[in-house]
Backbone as JSON, one array per atom type, in Angstrom:
{
  "sequence": "MEKISKIKIWFLSTRPKTLPAAAAPVIIGLALSFYSIRHELKILFLYNLRFNILIAFFTLISALLIQIGTNLANDYFDYIKGADNEKRIGPVRLMQVGLVKKNEMLTAFIITFILAMIFGIFLIIRGGYPILIIGVFAIICGILYTAGPAPLGYIGLGDIFVFIFFGLISVAGTYYLQTLKINLTVFIASIAPGLLSVAILVANNIRDIKTDSQSGKKTLIVRFGYNFGIFEYLFCIITAHIIPIILVLITKLHYFSLISVLTILLAIKPVKIIFSKPSPQFLIPVLGKTSQILLIFSILFSIGWNINI",
  "N": [[75.4, -13.01, 82.87], [76.45, -15.4, 85.3], [79.84, -16.47, 85.9], [80.84, -19.54, 84.55], [82.38, -22.67, 85.05], [84.56, -24.45, 82.77], [84.22, -27.2, 82.84], [81.63, -27.51, 83.86], [80.25, -26.2, 81.86], [80.57, -27.92, 79.62], [79.41, -30.17, 80.68], [76.73, -29.33, 80.93], [76.24, -29.07, 78.25], [75.75, -31.63, 77.39], [73.15, -32.06, 77.85], [71.92, -33.26, 80.3], [69.41, -33.98, 81.35], [68.13, -35.28, 79.34], [69.39, -37.67, 78.99], [68.43, -40.05, 80.27], [66.78, -41.1, 78.28], [68.49, -42.46, 76.62], [69.72, -44.29, 78.35], [67.65, -45.76, 79.59], [66.25, -47.63, 77.75], [68.36, -49.41, 77.31], [68.8, -50.43, 79.85], [66.38, -51.82, 80.21], [66.55, -53.65, 78.09], [68.78, -55.13, 78.91], [67.78, -56.23, 81.26], [65.72, -57.89, 80.32], [67.23, -59.68, 78.78], [68.92, -60.77, 80.71], [67.12, -62.21, 82.27], [66.3, -64.09, 80.36], [68.7, -65.47, 79.87], [69.16, -66.65, 82.35], [66.91, -68.29, 82.65], [66.3, -69.62, 80.29], [68.66, -70.67, 79.23], [69.44, -71.88, 81.48], [71.93, -72.53, 82.88], [74.38, -70.3, 83.84], [77.51, -69.69, 83.02], [80.51, -68.64, 84.68], [82.43, -67.43, 83.03], [80.89, -66.58, 80.83], [79.23, -64.82, 82.17], [80.97, -62.74, 82.94], [81.71, -61.88, 80.41], [79.3, -60.98, 79.36], [78.73, -58.85, 81.07], [80.71, -57.07, 80.34], [79.99, -56.52, 77.69], [77.53, -55.39, 78.2], [78.31, -53.04, 79.51], [79.71, -51.7, 77.43], [77.61, -51.39, 75.67], [75.88, -49.63, 77.03], [77.56, -47.37, 77.34], [78.08, -46.73, 74.65], [75.49, -46.11, 73.76], [74.91, -43.85, 75.35], [76.92, -42.1, 74.45], [76.2, -41.75, 71.76], [73.76, -40.47, 72.13], [74.62, -38.13, 73.47], [76.33, -37.09, 71.51], [74.44, -36.58, 69.53], [72.92, -34.62, 70.85], [74.83, -32.56, 71.06], [75.31, -32.09, 68.35], [72.78, -31.24, 67.65], [72.62, -28.83, 69.1], [74.57, -27.39, 67.72], [73.62, -27.29, 64.98], [70.99, -26.32, 65.33], [71.53, -23.78, 66.25], [72.9, -22.71, 64.06], [70.84, -22.73, 62.19], [69.09, -20.97, 63.31], [67.15, -21.67, 65.13], [67.74, -21.78, 67.82], [67.71, -19.0, 69.42], [67.79, -15.59, 70.7], [65.21, -15.33, 71.62], [64.36, -17.72, 72.51], [63.09, -19.78, 75.11], [64.07, -21.72, 77.76], [66.11, -24.54, 78.89], [69.58, -23.68, 79.1], [71.22, -23.09, 76.03], [74.34, -23.5, 74.91], [75.82, -22.37, 72.78], [74.01, -20.49, 72.0], [74.08, -18.58, 74.06], [76.65, -17.8, 73.92], [78.71, -19.2, 75.22], [80.05, -21.31, 74.17], [81.98, -21.72, 71.25], [81.36, -21.94, 67.68], [83.16, -23.64, 66.25], [84.2, -25.11, 68.35], [81.97, -26.55, 69.28], [81.37, -28.03, 67.0], [83.68, -29.61, 66.78], [83.42, -30.99, 69.18], [81.07, -32.59, 68.9], [81.8, -34.23, 66.8], [84.05, -35.62, 67.83], [82.78, -36.96, 69.92], [81.02, -38.71, 68.57], [82.96, -40.25, 67.27], [84.16, -41.51, 69.46], [81.96, -43.03, 70.25], [81.85, -44.79, 68.1], [84.25, -46.15, 68.44], [83.88, -47.55, 70.88], [81.77, -48.98, 69.93], [82.91, -50.85, 68.24], [83.56, -53.14, 69.71], [81.03, -54.07, 70.18], [80.17, -54.68, 67.62], [81.88, -56.76, 66.97], [80.82, -58.66, 68.65], [78.04, -58.77, 67.89], [77.91, -58.62, 65.1], [77.03, -57.86, 61.62], [74.32, -56.81, 61.87], [74.47, -55.12, 64.14], [76.43, -53.34, 63.34], [75.11, -52.03, 61.22], [72.96, -50.86, 62.63], [74.37, -49.14, 64.37], [75.76, -47.37, 62.61], [73.59, -46.25, 61.25], [72.27, -45.02, 63.39], [74.06, -42.99, 64.16], [74.2, -41.47, 61.8], [71.51, -40.62, 61.57], [71.36, -39.25, 63.97], [72.88, -37.0, 63.41], [71.54, -36.01, 61.15], [69.2, -35.3, 62.32], [69.0, -32.61, 62.93], [70.49, -31.53, 60.92], [71.33, -30.83, 57.45], [69.37, -30.46, 54.36], [66.72, -31.19, 54.85], [66.06, -31.63, 57.77], [65.29, -34.18, 60.18], [64.05, -33.44, 62.6], [62.95, -31.04, 61.9], [60.95, -31.41, 60.11], [58.9, -32.76, 61.22], [59.39, -35.43, 61.77], [60.74, -36.16, 63.99], [59.55, -37.34, 66.24], [58.92, -39.94, 65.41], [61.49, -40.89, 64.84], [62.66, -40.81, 67.42], [61.01, -42.65, 68.81], [61.56, -45.05, 67.43], [64.39, -45.37, 67.7], [64.96, -44.98, 70.46], [63.38, -46.8, 71.56], [62.36, -49.37, 70.07], [64.78, -50.16, 68.61], [66.91, -49.75, 70.46], [66.24, -51.33, 72.75], [65.81, -53.89, 71.6], [68.26, -54.22, 70.28], [70.08, -54.22, 72.41], [69.23, -56.5, 73.8], [69.71, -58.46, 71.85], [72.5, -58.34, 71.64], [73.26, -59.57, 73.97], [72.07, -62.13, 73.89], [72.05, -63.01, 71.29], [69.78, -63.44, 69.83], [66.26, -62.81, 69.2], [62.9, -61.85, 70.17], [59.26, -61.67, 70.22], [58.28, -60.67, 72.64], [60.3, -58.96, 73.5], [60.14, -56.86, 71.64], [57.59, -55.88, 72.21], [57.97, -55.0, 74.84], [59.76, -52.95, 74.32], [58.25, -50.87, 73.43], [57.36, -49.27, 75.53], [59.62, -47.68, 76.73], [60.17, -46.34, 74.38], [57.87, -44.78, 73.87], [57.8, -43.18, 76.18], [60.14, -41.77, 75.84], [59.46, -40.32, 73.6], [57.55, -38.73, 74.84], [59.2, -37.09, 76.34], [60.39, -35.6, 74.3], [58.08, -34.36, 73.3], [57.38, -32.74, 75.49], [59.47, -30.95, 75.36], [59.02, -29.82, 72.82], [56.48, -28.67, 73.07], [57.01, -26.62, 74.85], [58.68, -25.07, 73.24], [57.13, -24.22, 71.13], [56.42, -21.7, 70.03], [58.88, -20.36, 69.32], [59.95, -22.33, 67.66], [58.12, -22.35, 65.58], [58.52, -19.8, 64.54], [61.11, -20.03, 63.57], [60.89, -21.83, 61.56], [60.9, -24.49, 62.17], [59.21, -27.25, 61.88], [57.79, -29.01, 63.9], [55.68, -31.71, 65.09], [54.01, -30.55, 66.96], [54.05, -27.86, 66.25], [52.89, -28.1, 63.74], [50.31, -29.16, 64.27], [49.35, -27.98, 66.57], [48.97, -26.8, 70.04], [47.05, -28.23, 71.55], [47.08, -30.71, 70.31], [49.59, -31.49, 71.14], [49.12, -31.87, 73.88], [47.41, -34.08, 73.77], [49.14, -35.96, 72.54], [51.19, -36.19, 74.45], [49.76, -37.24, 76.66], [48.85, -39.64, 75.52], [51.27, -41.0, 75.06], [52.3, -41.29, 77.69], [50.24, -42.74, 79.04], [49.84, -45.06, 77.42], [52.39, -46.22, 77.48], [52.48, -47.08, 80.12], [50.66, -49.09, 80.08], [51.84, -51.17, 78.82], [53.44, -52.97, 80.53], [51.33, -54.36, 81.75], [50.12, -55.64, 79.57], [52.23, -57.36, 78.87], [52.39, -59.04, 81.11], [49.9, -60.3, 80.93], [50.28, -61.7, 78.57], [52.54, -63.36, 79.03], [51.95, -64.57, 81.42], [53.52, -64.36, 83.59], [56.06, -62.6, 85.54], [54.89, -60.77, 87.35], [55.68, -58.93, 89.26], [56.78, -56.92, 87.77], [54.8, -55.17, 87.3], [54.88, -53.19, 89.15], [56.08, -51.04, 88.04], [54.09, -49.64, 86.82], [53.11, -47.88, 88.62], [54.54, -45.55, 88.37], [53.13, -43.84, 86.84], [51.79, -42.14, 88.44], [53.6, -40.17, 88.97], [53.35, -38.62, 86.82], [51.27, -36.92, 87.13], [51.66, -34.25, 88.03], [53.29, -32.98, 85.9], [51.42, -33.28, 83.81], [49.29, -31.71, 84.7], [50.53, -29.22, 84.59], [50.98, -28.93, 81.82], [48.32, -28.97, 80.87], [47.4, -26.58, 81.91], [48.36, -24.69, 80.21], [50.59, -22.79, 80.42], [52.91, -19.97, 80.32], [55.99, -20.32, 78.43], [58.29, -20.54, 80.2], [57.34, -21.78, 82.47], [56.92, -24.3, 81.66], [59.29, -25.57, 81.56], [60.14, -27.37, 83.73], [58.73, -29.68, 83.07], [60.0, -31.33, 81.2], [62.22, -32.36, 82.63], [60.86, -33.75, 84.67], [59.51, -35.68, 83.18], [61.64, -37.14, 82.15], [62.58, -38.25, 84.52], [60.44, -39.93, 85.11], [60.65, -41.81, 83.03], [63.19, -43.0, 83.6], [62.85, -44.04, 86.23], [60.65, -45.72, 85.81], [61.83, -47.6, 84.05], [63.82, -48.78, 85.65], [62.31, -49.9, 87.77], [60.64, -51.64, 86.32], [62.57, -53.37, 85.23], [63.77, -54.54, 87.5], [61.5, -55.78, 88.63], [60.83, -57.55, 86.56], [62.7, -59.55, 86.79], [62.22, -60.77, 89.19], [61.19, -63.72, 90.55], [57.99, -65.18, 90.47]],
  "CA": [[75.4, -14.41, 83.34], [77.58, -15.7, 86.18], [80.9, -17.24, 85.27], [80.67, -20.98, 84.7], [83.61, -23.39, 84.73], [84.53, -25.19, 81.51], [83.68, -28.54, 83.09], [80.17, -27.39, 83.96], [79.75, -25.82, 80.54], [80.47, -29.1, 78.76], [78.41, -31.05, 81.3], [75.43, -28.82, 80.52], [76.08, -29.27, 76.81], [75.29, -32.99, 77.14], [71.71, -32.07, 78.18], [71.8, -34.43, 81.19], [68.02, -34.37, 81.59], [67.66, -36.13, 78.24], [70.18, -38.9, 78.92], [67.65, -41.26, 80.57], [66.24, -41.66, 77.05], [69.49, -43.4, 76.1], [70.03, -45.33, 79.33], [66.48, -46.56, 79.97], [66.03, -48.83, 76.93], [69.46, -50.35, 77.53], [68.49, -51.08, 81.13], [65.3, -52.77, 79.98], [67.08, -54.72, 77.24], [69.65, -55.97, 79.74], [66.94, -56.98, 82.2], [65.06, -58.95, 79.56], [68.22, -60.68, 78.39], [69.4, -61.44, 81.91], [66.1, -63.21, 82.61], [66.36, -65.16, 79.36], [69.92, -66.25, 80.09], [69.0, -67.45, 83.57], [65.79, -69.23, 82.64], [66.26, -70.43, 79.08], [69.92, -71.42, 79.14], [69.5, -72.6, 82.75], [73.22, -72.4, 83.58], [75.16, -69.14, 83.4], [78.88, -69.92, 83.44], [81.2, -67.43, 85.15], [83.07, -66.78, 81.88], [79.85, -65.89, 80.09], [78.74, -63.72, 82.99], [81.93, -61.65, 82.8], [81.64, -61.39, 79.05], [78.05, -60.24, 79.2], [78.85, -57.58, 81.79], [81.54, -56.2, 79.51], [79.16, -56.08, 76.56], [76.52, -54.49, 78.76], [78.97, -51.76, 79.75], [79.97, -51.05, 76.14], [76.31, -51.03, 75.1], [75.41, -48.43, 77.71], [78.45, -46.25, 77.0], [77.85, -46.37, 73.24], [74.17, -45.46, 73.67], [75.02, -42.52, 75.94], [77.75, -41.28, 73.58], [75.41, -41.39, 70.59], [72.79, -39.47, 72.59], [75.35, -36.89, 73.73], [76.74, -36.58, 70.21], [73.24, -36.03, 68.89], [72.59, -33.37, 71.54], [75.81, -31.55, 70.67], [75.04, -31.76, 66.95], [71.54, -30.44, 67.65], [72.99, -27.48, 69.53], [75.33, -26.76, 66.63], [72.8, -27.02, 63.8], [69.87, -25.44, 65.72], [72.06, -22.42, 66.32], [73.19, -22.3, 62.68], [69.58, -22.53, 61.48], [68.34, -19.9, 63.96], [66.11, -22.15, 66.06], [68.2, -21.35, 69.15], [68.02, -17.57, 69.35], [67.59, -14.85, 71.96], [63.81, -15.42, 72.03], [64.09, -19.06, 73.03], [62.98, -19.93, 76.57], [64.29, -23.11, 78.12], [67.46, -24.79, 79.38], [70.6, -22.91, 78.38], [71.94, -23.62, 74.9], [75.62, -22.84, 75.15], [76.16, -21.51, 71.65], [73.03, -19.4, 72.01], [74.49, -17.54, 75.01], [78.04, -17.45, 73.66], [79.66, -19.9, 76.08], [80.82, -22.23, 73.32], [82.09, -21.26, 69.87], [80.88, -22.89, 66.68], [84.17, -24.65, 65.94], [84.33, -25.96, 69.54], [80.83, -27.47, 69.31], [81.55, -28.93, 65.86], [84.72, -30.56, 67.17], [82.92, -31.8, 70.29], [80.15, -33.66, 68.51], [82.55, -35.17, 65.96], [84.84, -36.47, 68.74], [81.84, -37.82, 70.67], [80.59, -39.79, 67.68], [84.12, -41.12, 67.05], [84.26, -42.35, 70.66], [80.86, -44.0, 70.18], [82.25, -45.81, 67.13], [85.33, -46.95, 69.03], [83.24, -48.51, 71.79], [80.9, -49.82, 69.13], [83.69, -51.93, 67.61], [83.42, -54.33, 70.55], [79.66, -54.56, 69.99], [80.11, -55.25, 66.28], [82.55, -58.06, 67.08], [79.86, -59.55, 69.31], [76.74, -58.9, 67.23], [78.02, -58.72, 63.65], [76.53, -56.83, 60.72], [73.14, -56.08, 62.35], [74.88, -54.07, 65.07], [77.13, -52.34, 62.51], [74.09, -51.25, 60.5], [72.25, -50.05, 63.62], [75.26, -48.08, 64.86], [75.98, -46.36, 61.55], [72.3, -45.59, 61.01], [71.97, -44.18, 64.55], [74.92, -41.81, 64.1], [73.77, -40.66, 60.66], [70.24, -39.99, 61.91], [71.63, -38.29, 65.04], [73.34, -35.77, 62.77], [70.5, -35.51, 60.26], [68.04, -34.85, 63.09], [68.91, -31.15, 62.77], [71.38, -31.1, 59.83], [70.91, -31.14, 56.09], [68.28, -29.64, 53.78], [65.42, -31.58, 55.4], [66.34, -32.3, 59.06], [64.17, -34.95, 60.71], [63.37, -32.68, 63.64], [62.35, -29.84, 61.34], [59.86, -31.76, 59.21], [57.9, -33.51, 61.96], [59.72, -36.85, 61.89], [61.51, -36.37, 65.21], [58.83, -38.25, 67.13], [59.1, -41.3, 64.9], [62.9, -41.22, 65.04], [62.86, -41.07, 68.85], [60.32, -43.89, 69.17], [62.26, -46.2, 66.85], [65.74, -45.55, 68.21], [65.0, -45.06, 71.92], [62.47, -47.86, 71.94], [62.52, -50.63, 69.38], [66.16, -50.53, 68.27], [67.77, -49.8, 71.65], [65.91, -52.49, 73.58], [66.06, -55.11, 70.84], [69.7, -54.32, 70.03], [70.73, -54.6, 73.68], [68.87, -57.9, 74.05], [70.4, -59.28, 70.85], [73.93, -58.38, 71.97], [73.46, -60.5, 75.08], [71.55, -63.47, 73.63], [72.18, -63.29, 69.85], [68.46, -63.79, 69.28], [65.25, -61.79, 69.47], [61.56, -62.41, 70.21], [58.17, -60.7, 70.21], [58.19, -60.04, 73.96], [61.28, -57.87, 73.54], [59.61, -55.74, 70.86], [56.47, -55.29, 72.96], [58.55, -54.26, 75.98], [60.47, -51.77, 73.82], [57.28, -49.8, 73.14], [57.24, -48.39, 76.7], [60.63, -46.63, 76.75], [60.05, -45.55, 73.16], [56.81, -43.79, 74.05], [58.19, -42.23, 77.22], [61.15, -40.9, 75.23], [58.69, -39.37, 72.77], [56.93, -37.78, 75.76], [60.24, -36.09, 76.66], [60.47, -34.72, 73.13], [56.85, -33.57, 73.26], [57.51, -31.71, 76.52], [60.4, -29.96, 74.81], [58.42, -29.14, 71.67], [55.38, -27.84, 73.55], [57.64, -25.41, 75.4], [59.34, -24.28, 72.19], [56.23, -24.13, 69.98], [56.44, -20.36, 69.43], [60.16, -20.09, 68.66], [60.1, -23.3, 66.58], [57.28, -21.87, 64.48], [59.15, -18.61, 63.96], [62.35, -20.4, 62.9], [60.61, -22.78, 60.5], [61.05, -25.86, 62.66], [57.83, -27.73, 61.85], [57.53, -30.19, 64.71], [54.25, -32.07, 65.08], [53.28, -29.58, 67.78], [53.9, -26.67, 65.41], [51.97, -28.43, 62.65], [48.94, -29.49, 64.69], [48.93, -27.13, 67.67], [49.22, -27.11, 71.45], [46.12, -29.26, 72.02], [47.61, -31.99, 69.83], [50.69, -31.81, 72.04], [48.54, -32.41, 75.11], [46.94, -35.44, 73.44], [50.3, -36.83, 72.28], [51.86, -36.43, 75.73], [48.92, -38.16, 77.44], [48.86, -40.94, 74.84], [52.57, -41.65, 75.3], [52.41, -41.65, 79.11], [49.26, -43.78, 79.41], [50.1, -46.29, 76.67], [53.63, -46.81, 78.0], [52.2, -47.75, 81.39], [49.82, -50.25, 79.81], [52.69, -52.23, 78.27], [53.73, -54.04, 81.51], [50.1, -55.15, 81.94], [50.01, -56.51, 78.39], [53.28, -58.38, 78.95], [52.0, -60.0, 82.14], [48.78, -61.07, 80.39], [50.8, -62.59, 77.53], [53.5, -64.34, 79.56], [51.44, -65.16, 82.67], [54.66, -64.29, 84.51], [56.62, -61.26, 85.74], [53.87, -59.93, 87.99], [56.31, -57.83, 89.99], [57.08, -55.83, 86.84], [53.66, -54.25, 87.33], [55.18, -52.07, 90.04], [56.47, -49.9, 87.2], [52.88, -48.9, 86.44], [52.89, -46.83, 89.63], [55.2, -44.29, 88.0], [52.17, -42.95, 86.19], [51.41, -41.14, 89.45], [54.56, -39.08, 88.86], [52.98, -37.81, 85.65], [50.13, -36.05, 87.44], [52.09, -32.85, 88.08], [53.57, -32.44, 84.57], [50.18, -33.22, 83.02], [48.56, -30.51, 85.16], [51.24, -28.04, 84.06], [50.71, -28.84, 80.38], [46.92, -28.63, 80.69], [47.17, -25.18, 82.29], [48.85, -23.86, 79.1], [51.29, -21.63, 80.98], [53.97, -19.4, 79.48], [57.04, -21.33, 78.22], [59.23, -20.77, 81.3], [56.73, -22.67, 83.46], [56.9, -25.64, 81.09], [60.65, -26.11, 81.62], [60.27, -28.55, 84.6], [58.03, -30.85, 82.55], [60.97, -32.2, 80.55], [62.97, -33.07, 83.67], [59.95, -34.69, 85.36], [59.23, -36.79, 82.26], [62.86, -37.94, 82.13], [62.58, -39.02, 85.77], [59.44, -40.99, 84.97], [61.25, -42.83, 82.15], [64.27, -43.71, 84.27], [62.29, -44.81, 87.35], [59.85, -46.79, 85.2], [62.72, -48.62, 83.5], [64.47, -49.48, 86.75], [61.3, -50.72, 88.46], [60.24, -52.71, 85.41], [63.68, -54.31, 85.09], [63.87, -55.31, 88.74], [60.3, -56.62, 88.73], [60.86, -58.6, 85.53], [63.62, -60.61, 87.19], [61.79, -61.39, 90.44], [60.37, -64.89, 90.24], [56.75, -65.4, 91.21]],
  "C": [[76.64, -14.67, 84.2], [78.59, -16.6, 85.48], [80.74, -18.72, 85.59], [81.97, -21.67, 84.29], [83.44, -24.18, 83.43], [83.92, -26.58, 81.68], [82.16, -28.5, 83.15], [79.55, -27.04, 82.62], [79.56, -27.06, 79.66], [79.53, -30.14, 79.35], [77.0, -30.63, 80.87], [75.17, -29.08, 79.04], [75.57, -30.67, 76.47], [73.78, -33.12, 77.31], [71.41, -33.27, 79.08], [70.37, -34.89, 81.44], [67.46, -35.26, 80.49], [68.35, -37.49, 78.22], [69.43, -40.16, 79.37], [67.04, -41.89, 79.33], [67.19, -42.65, 76.42], [69.72, -44.56, 77.04], [68.86, -46.28, 79.57], [66.26, -47.78, 79.08], [67.14, -49.86, 77.05], [69.23, -51.12, 78.82], [67.43, -52.16, 80.94], [65.79, -53.95, 79.13], [67.98, -55.67, 78.01], [68.83, -56.82, 80.71], [66.24, -58.14, 81.51], [66.04, -60.06, 79.2], [68.75, -61.45, 79.59], [68.42, -62.52, 82.35], [66.17, -64.39, 81.65], [67.56, -66.06, 79.57], [69.75, -67.17, 81.29], [67.99, -68.57, 83.39], [65.69, -70.06, 81.37], [67.53, -71.24, 78.91], [70.18, -72.23, 80.41], [70.8, -72.38, 83.53], [73.98, -71.22, 83.0], [76.58, -69.3, 83.92], [79.56, -68.6, 83.8], [81.84, -66.69, 83.99], [82.06, -65.97, 81.09], [79.32, -64.69, 80.85], [79.67, -62.52, 82.85], [81.83, -61.03, 81.41], [80.41, -60.54, 78.85], [78.1, -58.89, 79.91], [79.67, -56.59, 80.98], [80.75, -55.66, 78.33], [78.08, -55.12, 77.03], [77.1, -53.09, 78.98], [79.2, -51.0, 78.45], [78.67, -50.61, 75.47], [75.81, -49.73, 75.7], [76.24, -47.21, 77.33], [78.21, -45.79, 75.57], [76.53, -45.63, 73.08], [74.23, -44.03, 74.21], [75.84, -41.59, 75.04], [77.0, -40.85, 72.32], [74.38, -40.33, 70.95], [73.47, -38.13, 72.82], [75.81, -36.26, 72.41], [75.6, -35.95, 69.46], [72.85, -34.7, 69.52], [73.54, -32.24, 71.13], [75.6, -31.12, 69.22], [73.78, -30.91, 66.84], [71.81, -29.0, 68.05], [73.66, -26.72, 68.38], [74.4, -26.35, 65.48], [71.57, -26.16, 64.12], [70.32, -23.99, 65.78], [72.31, -21.88, 64.91], [71.9, -21.95, 61.95], [68.69, -21.47, 62.13], [67.24, -20.35, 64.89], [66.45, -21.78, 67.5], [68.63, -19.89, 69.04], [67.69, -16.9, 70.67], [66.16, -14.94, 72.47], [63.47, -16.76, 72.68], [64.09, -19.06, 74.55], [63.12, -21.41, 76.91], [65.67, -23.28, 78.69], [68.49, -24.11, 78.49], [71.17, -23.71, 77.22], [73.23, -22.82, 74.8], [76.08, -21.96, 74.0], [75.25, -20.28, 71.61], [73.48, -18.26, 72.91], [75.98, -17.22, 74.91], [79.07, -18.13, 74.53], [80.53, -20.89, 75.31], [80.81, -21.69, 71.89], [81.68, -22.36, 68.9], [81.89, -24.01, 66.42], [84.38, -25.61, 67.11], [83.2, -26.99, 69.57], [80.92, -28.48, 68.17], [82.56, -30.02, 66.21], [84.2, -31.52, 68.24], [82.0, -32.91, 69.81], [80.82, -34.66, 67.58], [83.35, -36.15, 66.83], [83.94, -37.44, 69.49], [81.36, -38.99, 69.82], [81.73, -40.76, 67.38], [84.31, -42.05, 68.24], [83.17, -43.41, 70.68], [81.21, -45.13, 69.22], [83.34, -46.72, 67.68], [84.77, -48.0, 69.99], [82.36, -49.49, 71.02], [81.6, -50.97, 68.43], [83.53, -53.23, 68.39], [82.02, -54.94, 70.38], [79.5, -55.21, 68.62], [80.77, -56.63, 66.26], [81.6, -59.09, 67.68], [78.63, -59.83, 68.45], [76.77, -58.94, 65.72], [77.39, -57.57, 62.88], [75.27, -56.11, 61.21], [73.5, -54.91, 63.27], [75.63, -52.97, 64.32], [76.13, -51.43, 61.82], [73.35, -50.32, 61.46], [73.11, -48.87, 64.07], [75.47, -46.98, 63.85], [74.71, -45.56, 61.32], [71.97, -44.62, 62.15], [72.79, -42.89, 64.5], [74.49, -40.89, 62.96], [72.48, -39.91, 60.98], [70.41, -38.98, 63.05], [72.09, -36.96, 64.5], [72.23, -35.16, 61.92], [69.23, -35.07, 61.0], [67.87, -33.33, 62.97], [69.77, -30.64, 61.62], [70.76, -31.43, 58.48], [69.75, -30.29, 55.62], [66.9, -29.97, 54.33], [65.64, -32.34, 56.71], [65.1, -33.0, 59.61], [63.36, -34.15, 61.72], [62.63, -31.46, 63.14], [61.16, -30.14, 60.44], [58.83, -32.67, 59.89], [58.17, -34.98, 62.11], [60.49, -37.18, 63.16], [60.86, -37.38, 66.13], [59.01, -39.7, 66.71], [60.53, -41.78, 65.12], [63.16, -41.61, 66.49], [62.23, -42.39, 69.26], [61.09, -45.11, 68.68], [63.61, -46.44, 67.54], [65.8, -45.71, 69.73], [63.99, -46.07, 72.47], [62.87, -49.16, 71.27], [63.98, -51.04, 69.2], [67.03, -50.68, 69.51], [67.51, -51.04, 72.5], [66.26, -53.79, 72.84], [67.55, -55.31, 70.58], [70.46, -54.76, 71.26], [70.47, -56.07, 73.98], [69.64, -58.82, 73.11], [71.89, -59.41, 71.17], [74.22, -59.36, 73.11], [73.11, -61.94, 74.71], [71.75, -63.95, 72.2], [70.9, -63.85, 69.26], [67.47, -62.7, 69.68], [63.89, -62.48, 69.53], [60.52, -61.31, 70.35], [58.05, -59.97, 71.54], [59.11, -58.83, 74.07], [60.74, -56.64, 72.81], [58.42, -55.07, 71.57], [56.99, -54.45, 74.12], [59.2, -52.96, 75.52], [59.53, -50.59, 73.55], [57.24, -48.79, 74.29], [58.32, -47.32, 76.75], [60.59, -45.76, 75.51], [59.03, -44.44, 73.32], [57.17, -42.75, 75.1], [59.29, -41.29, 76.73], [60.49, -39.87, 74.32], [58.04, -38.31, 73.66], [57.92, -36.7, 76.19], [60.36, -35.09, 75.53], [59.24, -33.81, 73.04], [56.89, -32.43, 74.28], [58.41, -30.58, 76.03], [59.74, -29.14, 73.71], [57.22, -28.28, 72.03], [55.93, -26.52, 74.08], [58.14, -24.48, 74.3], [58.42, -24.0, 71.0], [56.31, -22.77, 69.28], [57.73, -20.11, 68.66], [60.42, -21.08, 67.53], [59.32, -22.84, 65.35], [57.94, -20.69, 63.76], [60.4, -18.96, 63.16], [62.14, -21.41, 61.77], [60.8, -24.23, 60.88], [59.66, -26.46, 62.84], [57.69, -29.06, 62.59], [56.05, -30.53, 64.62], [53.42, -31.07, 65.88], [53.06, -28.28, 67.01], [52.86, -26.92, 64.33], [50.52, -28.53, 63.12], [48.46, -28.74, 65.93], [49.14, -27.68, 69.06], [48.33, -28.24, 71.93], [46.54, -30.65, 71.53], [48.76, -32.45, 70.71], [50.2, -32.41, 73.35], [48.11, -33.86, 74.89], [48.12, -36.39, 73.27], [51.02, -37.18, 73.58], [51.07, -37.45, 76.56], [48.94, -39.56, 76.84], [50.15, -41.69, 75.15], [52.68, -42.14, 76.74], [51.5, -42.82, 79.45], [49.58, -45.1, 78.72], [51.36, -46.99, 77.17], [53.37, -47.59, 79.28], [51.23, -48.92, 81.26], [50.67, -51.44, 79.37], [53.04, -53.31, 79.3], [52.51, -54.93, 81.75], [49.91, -56.12, 80.79], [51.02, -57.66, 78.46], [52.94, -59.46, 79.99], [50.85, -60.89, 81.64], [49.26, -62.08, 79.35], [51.64, -63.71, 78.13], [52.96, -65.13, 80.75], [52.54, -65.24, 83.73], [55.0, -62.82, 84.76], [55.64, -60.28, 86.4], [54.49, -58.74, 88.74], [56.7, -56.66, 89.07], [55.96, -54.79, 86.81], [53.89, -53.07, 88.28], [55.58, -50.83, 89.24], [55.28, -49.05, 86.79], [52.63, -47.74, 87.4], [53.56, -45.51, 89.27], [54.27, -43.34, 87.26], [51.7, -41.85, 87.15], [52.35, -39.93, 89.39], [54.23, -38.15, 87.7], [51.87, -36.81, 85.95], [50.53, -34.57, 87.41], [52.43, -32.29, 86.7], [52.35, -32.33, 83.67], [49.36, -31.98, 83.41], [49.2, -29.24, 84.6], [50.91, -27.85, 82.58], [49.27, -28.41, 80.13], [46.63, -27.16, 81.0], [47.62, -24.19, 81.22], [49.56, -22.61, 79.59], [52.27, -21.04, 79.96], [55.14, -20.38, 79.47], [57.95, -21.59, 79.42], [58.67, -21.71, 82.36], [56.61, -24.11, 82.95], [58.27, -26.32, 81.17], [60.75, -27.35, 82.52], [59.64, -29.82, 84.04], [59.01, -31.84, 81.9], [61.74, -33.02, 81.58], [62.11, -34.11, 84.38], [59.67, -35.91, 84.48], [60.44, -37.71, 82.15], [62.95, -38.81, 83.38], [61.61, -40.18, 85.69], [60.01, -42.14, 84.14], [62.3, -43.66, 82.89], [63.74, -44.58, 85.4], [61.46, -45.97, 86.84], [60.75, -47.93, 84.75], [63.4, -49.44, 84.59], [63.49, -50.41, 87.47], [60.86, -51.9, 87.59], [61.32, -53.79, 85.34], [63.87, -55.17, 86.32], [62.71, -56.28, 88.86], [60.31, -57.77, 87.76], [61.68, -59.8, 85.98], [63.32, -61.19, 88.56], [60.85, -62.54, 90.11], [59.12, -64.93, 91.1], [55.83, -66.29, 90.39]]
}
């Protein structure tokens, strides 16, 4: 393997293609809250605007740090448990190829979670005990995703964890931090990024079905097979793109948010790849493409939501 700089090594360790899963629900939560502030409170004072921007920044940074910490912890524990071995095909896992030592990765994910907690202090001051509970629970589950005697990702609960945290909790938590209230529209909107984040996980698990099975990692794809993975991926992609339509029908507003539905066209290529049932190395691009769909969907939805019509 060619020599890689330390900076690039640690950049790769964050799994940048998965980070839209952390950023997207925050973007949507901020867009929903920004609309509410403008249209329900009517007047947005400059002081409040500055304050909200600061909270928005801390929310995004905290979400990204928790995601990165989870990724680093996953690398550490997957390697320890043998899921990341020489037979694995996919994006480079740094411990797997010997670029990062065990103690370095352990230190890295601990420091990352500590940084997330530091930024989270500002969010707790703003949102109180609900935000404290969410933050602690997110970090614990981020570690237990691959750690402990019954890791969430090893017993088929990874999909549920991803949907809840990268959908319902992230969007609702972000909205609550800005408005200190919550409503049904927010929870409905949160379904879309949650499902698209699950689609990212499904793309990863379809690719790794053979090595996961051999290492005892019983993902839903391992439990129910490749064809189930195809169904789950399609369900997540299609249902997520129905959510903006449902929201428009309910609110009778936000018609421009429907532009986000067009991102389903970007799913045609990854769906074709999955349906062809290729060897694992040809499934690698599906994860990146699905992450792009999530990020673009979230940006288009957020812009459209705040255009008055």
